[in-house]
N, C-alpha and C positions, 0 to 999 in steps of 0.2 A: 251580204245584201245589197242586193240594186234596187240603183236611184230610179225613184218613179218621175214620172213629169212634174209630181208637184212638188217632191223636194227642189228639182234644179230650180223652181219660182220662185225660191226661198233663200233667202242669206242666215243662216247662222251664224249670228252674232260673237252666240259664246264657244264657239267652234274654230280653232285659232286654224287649223285646217280648211276651213272654208271662209274663214277672213284671210287668210294668205293671199289664199286664190282669186279672190275679186282684187285685192289691194295691187297683185300681180296684174292683174287684165286690164284694170283699169290705169294705171301707172300712180296711184296714189299710195298711200301708209298706210298700217292696218288700224292705226286712230281714227284714220276719216272715214272706212271703212266700219269701225263704229260708232263713230256721231253719225254717220248716215242711217243706218241700222236704229238708232235711238231716235232722231229724226222722223223717219216716215215709218217704221217700220221694217220689219223684214221681206218686204218683198221685192224682190231682184231686180224688177222693173224700176220702180221707184228708187231703190240704193243708187242702182246707177246712174237716172237720169239727175238724182242731188248731187252725186260723183261728178257729171258732165259740167253741171253748174260751178262747180270749185274751182275747175281746170282751166 
């Protein structure tokens, strides 16, 4: 099933492969990604902004 633009705009915190991808991309732990999703929701832009502040 192909991903849509809407799918790419979200981080599925419950999907290990998505959390792993985002953690590797941002250079942080999987736990940091999951915490960011809990704090700001699953918007990829918001999660990445939160992770950028942690670095």
